[in-house]
C-alpha positions as CSV (number, residue, x, y, z in Angstrom):
1,M,0.1,0.1,0.3
2,T,1.0,3.3,-1.1
3,P,1.5,5.8,1.6
4,L,-1.0,8.1,0.8
5,F,-3.6,5.4,1.9
6,Y,-3.5,5.8,5.3
7,P,-4.5,9.4,5.5
8,N,-7.4,8.8,3.5
9,V,-8.6,5.8,6.4
10,Y,-7.9,8.1,8.6
11,R,-9.5,10.9,7.3
12,C,-13.0,8.9,6.8
13,I,-12.6,7.3,10.1
14,F,-12.1,11.0,11.6
15,S,-15.2,12.4,9.4
16,L,-17.4,9.3,10.8
17,L,-16.7,9.9,14.5
18,A,-17.0,13.5,14.2
19,A,-20.3,12.6,12.5
20,I,-21.4,10.1,15.2
21,G,-20.2,12.5,18.0
22,M,-22.2,15.4,16.3
23,A,-25.5,13.4,15.4
24,A,-25.5,12.0,19.6
25,P,-26.3,15.6,21.4
26,V,-28.7,16.6,18.4
27,M,-30.4,13.6,19.5
28,A,-30.3,13.5,23.1
29,D,-31.5,17.3,22.8
30,N,-34.2,16.4,20.9
31,D,-35.4,13.7,23.6
32,R,-34.9,16.9,26.2
33,R,-35.3,19.9,24.0
34,F,-39.2,20.0,25.9
35,Q,-37.8,20.0,29.7
36,Q,-34.6,22.4,28.5
37,V,-37.0,25.6,28.5
38,P,-37.2,27.4,32.1
39,M,-41.1,27.5,32.7
40,L,-42.4,31.1,32.9
41,P,-44.3,31.0,36.2
42,K,-47.1,33.3,34.6
43,Y,-47.8,30.7,31.8
44,Q,-48.0,27.5,34.3
45,Q,-49.9,29.3,36.4
46,E,-52.7,30.8,33.7
47,C,-52.3,27.5,31.0
48,A,-51.8,24.3,33.4
49,A,-55.0,26.1,35.2
50,C,-56.8,23.8,32.2
51,H,-54.6,21.9,30.6
52,V,-50.7,20.9,30.9
53,A,-49.1,23.9,30.0
54,Y,-47.3,22.7,27.0
55,P,-43.6,23.2,26.2
56,P,-43.2,26.0,24.0
57,G,-41.4,24.3,21.7
58,M,-44.3,22.6,20.5
59,L,-45.4,25.2,18.3
60,P,-43.9,27.5,16.0
61,A,-44.0,31.2,17.1
62,A,-47.3,32.1,14.4
63,S,-49.2,29.6,16.3
64,W,-48.1,31.0,19.6
65,Q,-49.6,34.4,18.3
66,R,-52.4,33.5,17.3
67,L,-53.6,31.6,20.0
68,L,-52.8,34.5,22.2
69,N,-54.7,36.8,20.0
70,N,-57.5,34.6,20.4
71,L,-57.6,34.0,23.4
72,P,-61.6,34.6,24.2
73,H,-62.6,31.7,21.8
74,H,-60.0,29.0,23.0
75,Y,-61.2,26.1,21.8
76,G,-64.9,26.7,22.9
77,T,-63.5,28.7,25.9
78,D,-63.1,32.3,26.8
79,A,-59.7,32.0,28.5
80,S,-59.1,35.9,28.3
81,L,-56.3,37.3,29.8
82,D,-55.2,41.0,30.8
83,P,-52.9,43.1,28.3
84,A,-50.1,42.7,30.0
85,T,-50.2,39.5,31.0
86,V,-50.6,38.4,27.3
87,K,-47.7,40.7,26.2
88,Q,-45.4,39.0,28.8
89,L,-46.7,35.2,27.8
90,A,-46.4,36.4,23.8
91,A,-42.4,37.6,24.4
92,W,-41.8,34.5,26.7
93,L,-43.3,31.8,24.0
94,A,-41.7,33.6,21.0
95,S,-38.1,32.8,22.4
96,Y,-38.5,29.4,22.8
97,A,-41.2,28.3,20.1
98,G,-40.2,25.6,17.8
99,T,-37.6,26.6,15.4
100,Y,-36.8,22.4,14.2
101,T,-39.1,19.7,13.1
102,R,-41.1,19.7,15.7
103,G,-42.7,22.9,15.4
104,N,-41.4,24.4,12.2
105,D,-44.8,24.4,10.5
106,S,-47.7,25.0,11.8
107,P,-50.6,22.7,12.3
108,P,-54.2,23.0,11.4
109,E,-55.8,25.3,13.9
110,D,-52.6,25.6,15.8
111,R,-54.0,22.3,17.8
112,I,-50.5,20.5,18.7
113,T,-52.0,17.5,18.0
114,R,-53.0,17.8,14.8
115,S,-49.4,18.4,14.1
116,A,-47.2,16.2,11.6
117,W,-44.6,15.4,14.3
118,F,-47.3,14.6,16.7
119,I,-49.4,12.1,14.4
120,R,-45.9,10.3,13.8
121,Q,-45.3,10.1,17.3
122,H,-48.7,8.6,18.2
123,D,-49.3,6.4,15.1
124,E,-49.6,3.4,17.4
125,V,-52.5,4.7,19.1
126,S,-55.3,2.8,18.8
127,A,-58.3,4.8,18.2
128,A,-59.9,3.3,21.0
129,T,-57.2,4.2,23.6
130,W,-57.8,8.2,22.8
131,K,-61.5,7.1,23.6
132,L,-60.7,5.6,27.1
133,P,-62.5,7.5,29.8
134,A,-58.8,8.0,31.0
135,V,-57.9,9.8,28.3
136,K,-60.4,11.4,26.4
137,S,-58.4,12.9,23.7
138,A,-55.1,13.3,22.3
139,A,-55.1,16.5,24.1
140,N,-54.6,14.9,27.5
141,C,-50.8,14.5,27.6
142,I,-50.8,13.7,31.4
143,A,-53.6,10.8,30.6
144,C,-50.2,8.8,29.2
145,H,-47.4,10.9,29.7
146,T,-46.6,11.0,33.5
147,Q,-44.5,13.8,33.6
148,S,-45.8,15.7,31.0
149,D,-46.5,18.7,33.3
150,K,-43.5,18.7,34.0
151,G,-42.0,18.9,30.2
152,D,-40.8,15.6,30.2
153,F,-42.5,13.6,27.1
154,N,-40.2,10.9,27.1
155,E,-41.3,7.6,26.4
156,R,-39.7,6.1,29.4
157,H,-42.4,7.7,31.4
158,I,-45.5,6.4,29.3
159,R,-48.5,4.9,31.0
160,I,-51.0,3.7,28.9
161,P,-54.1,3.5,31.2
162,R,-56.6,0.5,30.7
């Protein structure tokens, strides 16, 4: 073999190891991305009073803005807030809104449960499971994701009700 062969092999091995090394943190970030966002107390107080305070990364900024602009008609409920609170929530949600695959495209009706990533992640869930009394709807994350109230949607913490 010529001496030129070895540098090419080393270059290939180095490139492969670099690619693996760069991919590993990205995969880990995707699993923990929602947990890494510091929860805004006002968001937790106002939104978690009725449902899980969904991590802001689950929707793009445009979706969050439309939701905030339509709080008097928030999916059939009046969730109106004072202008100062709306402004504070808007700034925080825009700062941490989805900017990657899970949140780039606005889902129909700005519903997390109708986003492409949500549907892909839940494709194995049967229609009967969504109708269970303990579940009721796809928006009831806490029914199966036992740590979703903490922003943790890791599969290790899933418990499907019977």
